N, CA, C and O of each residue as an XYZ file, in Angstrom:
456
protein
N       5.834     51.118    -62.954
C       7.057     51.630    -62.398
C       7.259     51.032    -61.013
O       6.313     50.862    -60.244
N       8.463     50.730    -60.729
C       8.762     50.082    -59.445
C       8.773     51.130    -58.328
O       9.618     52.025    -58.333
N       7.873     51.031    -57.400
C       7.838     51.909    -56.247
C       7.043     53.179    -56.454
O       6.915     53.961    -55.513
N       6.509     53.424    -57.623
C       5.720     54.615    -57.872
C       6.460     55.593    -58.772
O       7.673     55.490    -58.955
N       5.726     56.532    -59.327
C       6.303     57.493    -60.271
C       6.761     58.749    -59.544
O       6.130     59.182    -58.579
N       7.846     59.324    -60.004
C       8.309     60.595    -59.475
C       8.799     60.485    -58.052
O       9.589     59.599    -57.726
N       8.331     61.386    -57.196
C       8.771     61.426    -55.807
C       7.843     60.650    -54.893
O       7.811     60.898    -53.687
N       7.089     59.717    -55.447
C       6.163     58.926    -54.641
C       6.957     58.052    -53.675
O       7.906     57.378    -54.074
N       6.563     58.068    -52.404
C       7.179     57.206    -51.418
C       8.369     57.808    -50.691
O       8.991     57.119    -49.883
N       8.710     59.056    -50.943
C       9.879     59.652    -50.275
C       9.672     59.773    -48.767
O      10.641     59.783    -48.008
N       8.408     59.865    -48.326
C       8.128     59.886    -46.906
C       7.681     58.514    -46.398
O       7.302     58.375    -45.235
N       7.724     57.527    -47.249
C       7.235     56.208    -46.845
C       8.282     55.132    -47.143
O       9.254     55.001    -46.399
N       8.102     54.377    -48.199
C       8.966     53.231    -48.449
C      10.296     53.595    -49.087
O      11.187     52.746    -49.121
N      10.485     54.818    -49.599
C      11.778     55.250    -50.145
C      12.519     56.174    -49.178
O      13.433     56.892    -49.582
N      12.127     56.156    -47.904
C      12.711     57.081    -46.935
C      14.203     56.828    -46.717
O      14.970     57.786    -46.624
N      14.626     55.599    -46.636
C      16.044     55.302    -46.408
C      16.876     55.766    -47.610
O      17.992     56.254    -47.430
N      16.351     55.621    -48.824
C      17.044     56.138    -50.009
C      17.132     57.664    -49.945
O      18.146     58.257    -50.312
N      16.077     58.271    -49.482
C      16.008     59.732    -49.384
C      17.064     60.257    -48.417
O      17.775     61.208    -48.745
N      17.181     59.663    -47.242
C      18.136     60.112    -46.242
C      19.566     59.918    -46.746
O      20.435     60.754    -46.497
N      19.805     58.819    -47.452
C      21.148     58.502    -47.929
C      21.572     59.387    -49.099
O      22.703     59.874    -49.111
N      20.709     59.606    -50.072
C      21.103     60.273    -51.312
C      20.737     61.759    -51.397
O      21.455     62.522    -52.043
N      19.659     62.181    -50.775
C      19.255     63.589    -50.805
C      18.804     64.043    -49.420
O      17.610     64.260    -49.214
N      19.715     64.193    -48.472
C      19.302     64.541    -47.112
C      18.751     65.963    -46.978
O      18.047     66.247    -46.009
N      19.045     66.853    -47.906
C      18.567     68.239    -47.819
C      17.335     68.501    -48.672
O      16.986     69.657    -48.909
N      16.680     67.459    -49.132
C      15.528     67.635    -50.006
C      14.339     68.274    -49.281
O      13.689     69.166    -49.825
N      14.057     67.828    -48.072
C      12.951     68.368    -47.296
C      13.447     69.409    -46.304
O      14.627     69.431    -45.955
N      12.551     70.264    -45.855
C      12.887     71.240    -44.823
C      13.025     72.642    -45.369
O      12.822     72.900    -46.555
N      13.375     73.537    -44.469
C      13.523     74.938    -44.832
C      14.962     75.194    -45.262
O      15.898     74.618    -44.709
N      15.124     76.049    -46.236
C      16.455     76.312    -46.781
C      16.797     77.792    -46.798
O      17.582     78.227    -47.640
N      16.232     78.572    -45.898
C      16.571     79.985    -45.831
C      15.511     80.861    -46.464
O      14.558     80.388    -47.083
N      15.713     82.148    -46.285
C      14.763     83.131    -46.783
C      15.531     84.358    -47.231
O      16.455     84.790    -46.542
N      15.173     84.923    -48.360
C      15.822     86.128    -48.873
C      14.877     87.297    -48.642
O      13.741     87.300    -49.117
N      15.359     88.280    -47.912
C      14.543     89.457    -47.638
C      14.644     90.407    -48.822
O      15.740     90.811    -49.209
N      13.506     90.759    -49.393
C      13.483     91.581    -50.596
C      13.127     93.039    -50.348
O      13.019     93.810    -51.301
N      12.943     93.434    -49.102
C      12.480     94.794    -48.840
C      13.575     95.831    -49.060
O      13.266     96.976    -49.390
N      14.830     95.472    -48.889
C      15.926     96.409    -49.124
C      16.259     97.282    -47.935
O      17.167     98.107    -48.029
N      15.563     97.134    -46.819
C      15.877     97.934    -45.661
C      16.979     97.262    -44.861
O      17.089     96.036    -44.849
N      17.782     98.057    -44.202
C      18.880     97.506    -43.421
C      18.570     97.456    -41.944
O      19.317     96.838    -41.187
N      17.519     98.071    -41.517
C      17.167     98.073    -40.109
C      16.155     99.155    -39.816
O      15.700     99.852    -40.723
N      15.805     99.297    -38.565
C      14.826    100.331    -38.218
C      15.421    101.731    -38.357
O      16.614    101.936    -38.133
N      14.579    102.681    -38.726
C      15.011    104.069    -38.891
C      14.965    104.754    -37.533
O      13.946    104.715    -36.844
N      16.070    105.379    -37.155
C      16.145    106.120    -35.902
C      15.676    107.547    -36.170
O      16.253    108.242    -37.005
N      14.649    107.980    -35.478
C      14.055    109.298    -35.718
C      14.149    110.160    -34.469
O      14.237    109.658    -33.348
N      14.127    111.471    -34.687
C      14.139    112.440    -33.596
C      13.170    113.558    -33.953
O      13.042    113.924    -35.121
N      12.495    114.096    -32.956
C      11.562    115.198    -33.152
C      12.290    116.533    -33.048
O      13.368    116.628    -32.461
N      11.681    117.557    -33.627
C      12.260    118.899    -33.575
C      12.362    119.389    -32.125
O      13.323    120.072    -31.771
N      11.393    119.051    -31.302
C      11.396    119.482    -29.919
C      12.566    118.930    -29.112
O      12.912    119.492    -28.073
N      13.178    117.845    -29.566
C      14.295    117.228    -28.859
C      15.653    117.745    -29.325
O      16.680    117.372    -28.757
N      15.675    118.595    -30.345
C      16.952    119.083    -30.876
C      17.713    119.925    -29.860
O      18.939    119.849    -29.781
N      16.989    120.729    -29.082
C      17.676    121.598    -28.121
C      18.378    120.775    -27.046
O      19.469    121.143    -26.608
N      17.774    119.664    -26.611
C      18.445    118.820    -25.623
C      19.594    118.038    -26.254
O      20.555    117.691    -25.567
N      19.504    117.759    -27.545
C      20.574    117.040    -28.235
C      21.834    117.891    -28.360
O      22.944    117.383    -28.200
N      21.668    119.189    -28.648
C      22.832    120.050    -28.870
C      23.210    120.860    -27.644
O      24.104    121.703    -27.718
N      22.552    120.624    -26.522
C      22.805    121.390    -25.313
C      24.254    121.206    -24.846
O      24.667    120.101    -24.495
N      25.010    122.298    -24.847
C      26.390    122.282    -24.380
C      27.407    121.827    -25.405
O      28.599    121.794    -25.102
N      26.980    121.474    -26.610
C      27.915    121.014    -27.637
C      28.288    122.177    -28.552
O      27.471    123.062    -28.807
N      29.503    122.169    -29.034
C      29.966    123.188    -29.967
C      29.705    122.677    -31.380
O      30.222    121.634    -31.781
N      28.894    123.426    -32.129
C      28.553    123.039    -33.496
C      29.301    123.920    -34.478
O      29.620    125.072    -34.183
N      29.574    123.369    -35.640
C      30.214    124.176    -36.678
C      29.211    125.159    -37.256
O      28.004    124.936    -37.172
N      29.694    126.235    -37.835
C      28.829    127.284    -38.380
C      28.936    127.274    -39.902
O      29.978    126.942    -40.467
N      27.830    127.647    -40.553
C      27.872    127.786    -42.002
C      28.248    129.225    -42.362
O      28.572    130.029    -41.488
N      28.200    129.536    -43.645
C      28.619    130.867    -44.093
C      27.683    131.979    -43.628
O      28.077    133.145    -43.607
N      26.454    131.638    -43.255
C      25.502    132.635    -42.763
C      25.579    132.814    -41.250
O      24.882    133.666    -40.698
N      26.404    132.036    -40.577
C      26.567    132.155    -39.144
C      25.642    131.270    -38.327
O      25.658    131.335    -37.097
N      24.823    130.430    -38.995
C      23.927    129.525    -38.284
C      24.673    128.236    -37.915
O      25.570    127.796    -38.634
N      24.296    127.658    -36.811
C      24.884    126.383    -36.400
C      24.399    125.273    -37.333
O      23.236    125.258    -37.737
N      25.290    124.351    -37.670
C      24.957    123.235    -38.549
C      24.939    121.963    -37.713
O      25.921    121.636    -37.047
N      23.817    121.248    -37.752
C      23.649    120.011    -37.003
C      23.464    118.867    -37.987
O      22.468    118.823    -38.710
N      24.417    117.942    -38.017
C      24.321    116.754    -38.864
C      23.817    115.604    -37.989
O      24.538    115.115    -37.120
N      22.579    115.178    -38.225
C      21.958    114.172    -37.362
C      22.590    112.791    -37.502
O      22.492    111.975    -36.585
N      23.236    112.514    -38.635
C      23.848    111.199    -38.813
C      25.023    110.994    -37.854
O      25.337    109.856    -37.507
N      25.675    112.069    -37.423
C      26.772    111.921    -36.462
C      26.259    111.518    -35.085
O      27.016    110.976    -34.279
N      24.983    111.776    -34.806
C      24.376    111.395    -33.537
C      23.575    110.099    -33.651
O      22.956    109.675    -32.675
N      23.575    109.462    -34.821
C      22.893    108.185    -35.006
C      21.444    108.275    -35.417
O      20.717    107.287    -35.314
N      20.997    109.436    -35.883
C      19.605    109.604    -36.301
C      19.520    109.679    -37.814
O      20.389    110.252    -38.471
N      18.443    109.081    -38.369
C      18.229    109.071    -39.814
C      17.142    110.035    -40.255
O      17.196    110.569    -41.363
N      16.148    110.263    -39.391
C      14.957    110.993    -39.805
C      14.632    112.097    -38.810
O      14.764    111.918    -37.599
N      14.201    113.250    -39.340
C      13.772    114.377    -38.511
C      12.264    114.513    -38.628
O      11.729    114.682    -39.723
N      11.578    114.437    -37.482
C      10.126    114.530    -37.434
C       9.706    115.911    -36.960
O      10.518    116.639    -36.388
N       8.445    116.286    -37.188
C       7.993    117.645    -36.942
C       7.292    117.895    -35.628
O       6.689    118.957    -35.472
N       7.333    116.977    -34.667
C       6.650    117.187    -33.394
C       7.482    118.089    -32.488
O       8.700    117.931    -32.398
N       6.835    119.020    -31.829
C       7.525    119.915    -30.907
C       7.697    121.305    -31.497
O       7.197    121.610    -32.580
N       8.427    122.150    -30.747
C       8.659    123.530    -31.171
C      10.153    123.792    -31.260
O      10.953    123.178    -30.553
N      10.510    124.708    -32.138
C      11.895    125.158    -32.253
C      11.859    126.683    -32.295
O      11.048    127.273    -33.007
N      12.738    127.310    -31.530
C      12.708    128.770    -31.459
C      14.072    129.401    -31.733
O      14.311    130.550    -31.361
N      14.959    128.659    -32.377
C      16.270    129.211    -32.718
C      16.617    128.783    -34.138
O      16.247    127.690    -34.567
N      17.336    129.650    -34.877
C      17.694    129.295    -36.252
C      18.848    128.299    -36.270
O      19.867    128.496    -35.609
N      18.670    127.235    -37.033
C      19.695    126.199    -37.135
C      19.576    125.530    -38.501
O      18.483    125.424    -39.058
N      20.690    125.088    -39.024
C      20.712    124.311    -40.261
C      20.838    122.847    -39.874
O      21.795    122.455    -39.206
N      19.871    122.038    -40.295
C      19.840    120.629    -39.933
C      20.032    119.787    -41.188
O      19.371    120.007    -42.202
N      20.957    118.808    -41.108
C      21.165    117.852    -42.189
C      20.676    116.491    -41.718
O      21.052    116.030    -40.640
N      19.830    115.843    -42.532
C      19.318    114.515    -42.196
C      19.027    113.756    -43.483
O      18.850    114.357    -44.542
N      18.979    112.437    -43.384
C      18.673    111.613    -44.558
C      17.214    111.753    -44.965
O      16.906    111.794    -46.156
N      16.317    111.828    -43.995
C      14.888    111.982    -44.250
C      14.357    113.110    -43.377
O      14.639    113.158    -42.179
N      13.588    114.019    -43.976
C      13.000    115.145    -43.247
C      11.540    115.250    -43.655
O      11.225    115.280    -44.845
N      10.646    115.306    -42.670
C       9.230    115.440    -42.995
C       8.918    116.882    -43.396
O       9.666    117.805    -43.074
N       7.810    117.055    -44.097
C       7.415    118.388    -44.568
C       7.116    119.316    -43.395
O       7.458    120.498    -43.437
N       6.485    118.794    -42.359
C       6.165    119.611    -41.196
C       7.439    120.099    -40.507
O       7.494    121.234    -40.033
N       8.458    119.247    -40.452
C       9.728    119.642    -39.846
C      10.396    120.740    -40.673
O      10.978    121.673    -40.120
N      10.308    120.627    -41.997
C      10.882    121.661    -42.867
C      10.200    123.015    -42.631
O      10.858    124.052    -42.549
N       8.879    122.979    -42.524
C       8.124    124.217    -42.308
C       8.495    124.881    -40.982
O       8.683    126.096    -40.928
N       8.598    124.091    -39.919
C       8.908    124.657    -38.609
C      10.328    125.215    -38.543
O      10.553    126.254    -37.923
N      11.272    124.549    -39.163
C      12.649    125.042    -39.167
C      12.745    126.328    -39.974
O      13.428    127.272    -39.576
N      12.054    126.359    -41.112
C      12.070    127.566    -41.949
C      11.399    128.737    -41.228
O      11.854    129.874    -41.350
N      10.325    128.474    -40.480
C       9.639    129.531    -39.744
C      10.515    130.092    -38.617
O      10.369    131.255    -38.240
N      11.420    129.271    -38.083
C      12.322    129.735    -37.027
C      13.553    130.427    -37.594
O      14.394    130.913    -36.838
N      13.668    130.475    -38.923
C      14.798    131.156    -39.556
C      15.934    130.218    -39.910
O      17.034    130.672    -40.224
N      15.687    128.922    -39.864
C      16.726    127.949    -40.163
C      16.562    127.345    -41.535
O      15.838    127.863    -42.385
N      17.257    126.226    -41.735
C      17.241    125.560    -43.036
C      17.353    124.056    -42.818
O      18.109    123.606    -41.957
N      16.600    123.276    -43.598
C      16.646    121.814    -43.533
C      17.248    121.298    -44.829
O      16.737    121.590    -45.911
N      18.319    120.542    -44.731
C      19.032    120.033    -45.907
C      19.042    118.521    -45.860
O      19.304    117.926    -44.815
N      18.752    117.891    -47.006
C      18.834    116.451    -47.099
C      20.301    116.057    -47.262
O      20.982    116.548    -48.162
N      20.785    115.177    -46.396
C      22.178    114.740    -46.430
C      22.376    113.764    -47.569
O      21.472    113.008    -47.923
N      23.555    113.790    -48.133
C      23.874    112.879    -49.240
C      24.461    111.617    -48.716
O      24.796    110.722    -49.493
């Protein structure tokens, strides 16, 4: 075979042919992310809820408890660190088990947002 078989010589004696006819043959061509995540998850602890709602007027549910939707404040996840001493209904995309227990012990409710 003249010049070698297959892709032999593409970095050597067939380089000018390579640049002319297939300039995108070598190099990086992008990467597809397969994890499915859109970005970092913004989380807030239970202990920070009182400072988050301080001075704000929240809507009430049928039981008279204040309803806090964390997605309106830019948070995705509710974590269980800290203390809560008031009953509140919290809606979040992700809620840890410890956070659910602490909210329920304070007389509130944790709801997964749709």
